[in-house]
N, C-alpha and C positions, 0 to 999 in steps of 0.2 A: 426422502434422501437424507442421510445422516453424515455429517462431517466427522471423519475419524482421524484425520491427519492434516497438517498444514501443507503437505506436498501438493503442488498443483495437478490438475487434470488437464491433459493435452487434447485439444480438438483440432485435428487437421481438416483442411477444406472448410475452415471456419466461416467463410463468407458464403458458402454454398447453401443449397436448399435445406439440408438436414443439419449441417454444422451450426448455422447461425441460431437455429432454435435451441440446439443443445447448449450452446454457450449461454444464451439468455436464461434458460431454465436452471443451469448450474450456478450462475452468478446470483440469480434471484434466491437460490437456496443457501447462499452464503458460502459457497465452495470456491476455492481459488482455481482460476482457469487460465491456462495458457492457450492462446488462439494462434494457430499456424496459418498464415495467409500467403498467397503468392506475391501480392504486392500491397503496399500501403495506399489505400484509396478511401473513398467516402464510406464504403461498406466496412472497411477495417476500422475506421474512426468510430463508427457506430458501435462496433464491438468494444473498443477501448472505453467508450462512454459507459458501458455496463460494468466496468471495473476489471475486465479481462486484461491480462498481459498479452499484448499483440507482438508476435515475432514473424519475420518474413523468411521464406525459403521455398525452394523447389523440392517436391517429393522425390525427384530423381537425383538429388544432391545429397550424398551420404553425409558430408560434413555438416550441412545445414540441418538435416533431420537428426543427426546425432546431438547437435546443440539444442534442438527443440525438445528432444526427449530426455535431456539430462535433468534428473531430479524429480521427474513426474511419477505419479503412482499408478495411473491408468491412462490409456490413450485411445482415441477414436481415429480410425483410418478409413478414408474414402478416396476414390479416384474416379475422374470422369470417364465416359465411354470414349476413349481415344487410345492409341497405341502407347504402351509403356507400363501397363498394369503389373505385369509380373516383375519387372525391374523395380518399380516403385514399392511393391509389396516386400520384395527382398530387402531393399534399403531400409524400409520402416521396421521390419522384423529384426534385422541385424542391429540397427541403432537401439531399438527397445531392449534387446537382449544384452547388448553391451552396457546399457545404463541401468539394468535391473528394474525395468518397468514391470509393474505387477500384473497388468492385464491389457489386452487389446480388444476393442470392439470393432469388428470389421464389417463394412457395408459391402455386401455381395448383391445378388439379385435372384429372383425366384426361378429364372431359367438356367441357373448355373448347374451344369452337370457334365459328366465326362463326354457324353455323346452329342452334346449341343452342336448344331450346325453354325450357330453364331460364334464367330471368333471371340467376341467380347465375353459371351456367356461361358464359353469353355475356359477362357483365361480366368474368369472369376472362380470357377471350380478349382482350377490349378492353384490359384492364389490362396484359397481356403486350405488346400492340402499343404501348401508350403508353410502357412502359419501354424498348422497343426503339428508340424515337425520341429518348430522352434520351441525353446523352453518357456517362452512367455505364454500363459494361458490365453486362448482366444475364444471369443463368442462371435458367431457369424449371423448377420441379419440378411434375410432374403425377401425384400419387399416385392409385391406385385406392382403394376403400373401406378405411378404417382397421380394424385388428383391434379397436380400442377401441369400434367399433360394437356389439360383443357385449355390453359392459358397459352401454352406453347403451340398447339396444333389447331385450336379453334379459329374460325374465321368470323369476325364480329362486326365487320364494317358494312354489311348489306342490310336489307330490310329484315332478314332473319339470320340468326346465328347458324353456323354450319360446322359440323364435324365431318370432314371429308377424310376418311381413314380406311385402311385395308384390314379391318378387324372382323369382317364377316359377321357371323352371329355368335362369336365367342363372348365369354362373360368374365368379369372380374369384379372385385370390390375395391374401388379406388381408395388409396390411402394418402392422406395429406402428409407433407413433409414435417409439419408441426407435430403431428402425432408420432411420427418416427423419431423426432427429436426428443419426445418425452421418454420413449423407450431407451434411446441412446444415453440420455442423461442419467436415467435410473441405473442402467448397467454400469456406467462409468463410476457412479458414486458407490456402488456396492457390487463389484463384479464377481466375487468369489462363488456365489451360488450358481452362477451361469457359465462357469468355465467349461469349455468344450462343447457347449450347446449350439445348436443352429435353430434360429427362430424365423419361420415365414411370417411376414407382416402383411395384414390385410385391413381394409376398411370395414365398416359395419355391415354393408349390404352388397351382395353379388348382383350385378346388373349387366345386361347387354348394352350396346351403344345406343340403341333406340331408347331404352329406358334411361340411360345417362343423359341423352339429349333432352328428354322430357323433364328430368330433374333440374337440369340447367335452365330450361325454359321457365319452370315455376319460380326458380330463384331470381331470375332476371326480369321476369314479367314481360317477356317477348318471345316470339317463336324461335325455336332452335331445332335443327333437324340433323339427323345422322344420314350421311350419304356414303354407302360402301363404295370403295374404289379398288381397282387392282393395284398391286404394289408398284408396278412400273410407273403408273400415273403419280402415285405418292412419292416415289423416288425422284421423279423429275422436279417435283415441287421442292424437295429437300435440296437437290443439286442447285436449283435456282437460288436458294437461300444460302449457299456456300457450305453445306454440311459436309463433313469429312467422309471419305469413302468407307472408313472403318465403321463409323456410326451407321451409315446406310446399310452396309452388309449385316450389321447386327439387327437393325430394324426389319430388314427383309426376312430374316429367319425367325425372329421372335414373334412376328405377326402370324407366321405359320404355327408356332408353338401356342400362341394365344388361341387360335381357332381350334387347336387340338386339346384345349383345356389346361395347359400348363400354368396359366396365370389365375385360374379359378380358385374359389374357396373363400372361407372366412375363418377367423379364430378369435380368441380373447387375449392375445398377447399385449395389445395396446392397453387394454383395461387392467390386466393382471400385473404387468411389469411397469407400464407407463403411468398407471394410476388414474386414468380417466377413460371414458368411452371415446372411441375414435369418431371424428366428425363425418357426417354424411356428405354426399355430393352437394346437396342443397346448401348445407351450412358452409361448406368450403366456398361455394360460389358467392354466397351472401357476404362472406368476409373478404372476398377478393374481386368484387365487382369492377374495381378500377383497372384490373388486369384484363378484363374482357373488353378490350378496345381494339380498334383497327390497328394493323401493323403493316 
């Protein structure tokens, strides 16, 4: 990454899974970073400690996003799986255009397509098209399922770890948020060669969930098992944890996509753009053993 200007780079969702890694990598490279966060908390203070300029604002607030994008040369946009993506994308694109931002790196998802049954996936496809029609050049990232899903959905408090998921015999190459952060940081530092491109993001090895469980088992040194379940069983568990109906509708439909191969594949984007080989499931688990705890 080469610094070509003193203008800051904006990272929205800067305390999130991908944003925090992008902030760290950019500041380590000596680039000025403005980190947009929803609230000033301990996570935001850790960003400030890296040297980033931390600003607060809601991505649905045009005035706040306009202030955050003022004077920046490139910007990362990401939005959680919840209602409001199209409005937030419009706000971000308009603010970026008004302020002459040079490029946007947009976090989409691999299931984004016009015919998607998931509302969230279809909205991501529409958000991509919206950004494509604005004057600010955009690059879209479409990751497969994050390796972080293991810490979110795994059950670790019994005698054996358990992945109870409705994934059937589908396959994918889990990709860590840190590896995505490497790609994001590189694109933000030098966006011009990637303007208008769409990059699927994959980890290094395509696996089914029995193979994923075996990899986690090797890394943890204890038994881990994948137990396929139907989606209604999975949905009841999500409802019990207070998950939003929008997110559950998304997961119901992308698990079908997953079994149909939409999330499968591998490529060299992390290596070629991010500058290093993506971490394997075992490496990810070894680095995040503390997260494999009971909840």
